C-alpha positions in Angstrom: 111.6 68.5 86.2 111.8 67.3 89.9 114.8 68.2 91.6 116.0 67.1 95.3 117.6 69.1 98.6 118.5 67.7 101.5 119.4 69.7 104.4 121.0 68.1 107.8 121.8 69.3 111.2 125.2 67.6 111.1 126.2 71.0 108.5 125.4 72.9 111.7 127.5 70.9 114.7 123.9 69.4 115.1 122.4 73.0 116.2 118.1 72.5 115.1 117.5 75.9 115.1 120.1 76.6 112.9 119.2 74.2 109.8 115.8 75.5 110.7 117.2 79.0 109.4 118.7 77.4 106.8 115.8 75.5 105.2 113.0 78.6 105.9 115.6 81.0 104.0 116.0 78.4 101.6 112.4 77.8 101.0 112.1 81.9 101.2 114.6 82.5 98.5 114.0 79.6 96.0 110.2 79.1 96.7 110.3 75.9 95.6 107.3 74.0 94.8 106.9 71.1 97.2 106.1 67.5 95.8 107.6 65.5 99.1 109.1 65.8 102.1 111.0 63.2 104.1 112.8 63.8 107.7 115.1 60.8 108.7 118.4 60.7 111.4 121.2 59.4 110.6 124.0 59.1 113.2 122.4 61.2 115.6 121.4 63.7 113.6 118.5 65.2 111.1 118.4 64.9 107.6 115.4 67.0 105.4 115.2 66.2 102.1 112.5 68.1 99.6 111.7 66.7 96.6 110.6 69.8 94.8 110.6 71.8 90.9 112.5 74.3 90.1 109.6 77.3 91.0 106.1 77.9 91.5 104.7 77.6 88.1 108.1 78.6 86.2 108.5 75.4 84.6 104.7 74.9 84.0 104.4 78.2 82.3 107.8 77.8 80.2 105.9 74.5 79.0 102.7 75.8 78.5 104.4 78.8 75.9 107.6 76.9 74.4 105.1 75.5 71.5 102.2 77.6 71.4 102.6 79.5 68.2 104.0 76.2 66.1 100.5 74.2 67.1 99.2 77.9 66.1 100.4 78.0 62.9 100.2 73.8 62.1 96.4 73.0 63.6 94.4 76.5 64.3 95.3 78.3 60.9 92.2 77.2 58.9 90.0 77.1 62.0 87.1 78.9 62.4 87.0 80.1 65.8 84.1 82.2 66.4 81.8 79.5 65.4 78.0 80.4 65.0 75.9 77.8 66.6 72.6 76.9 65.2 69.3 76.3 67.3 70.1 73.4 70.1 69.4 69.9 69.2 66.0 69.0 70.3 65.0 65.4 71.8 62.8 63.4 69.3 59.3 62.9 69.5 58.7 60.2 71.4 55.5 57.9 72.3 55.5 57.2 76.1 53.7 53.1 76.6 51.3 54.2 79.4 
């Protein structure tokens, strides 16, 4: 699920270095998977907006493991998981027209 995080230099009294420290601290602590970043200005202040996913791989890992046992029981219960292949298929013989 995508989330939004907004930072503004107005919260730091216009101090850009303090804004950078806040953003870097959030990035290090949260390790978000950034999907998009936008920088803009509002009333003379810098505004930075991130579109991100909660943690790198966390959402995908949760989704990938959520229904695996049910899917296995339902779909793969009677499936031969170690199939033996016969001879590889060959092309049919054909006469060339020359």
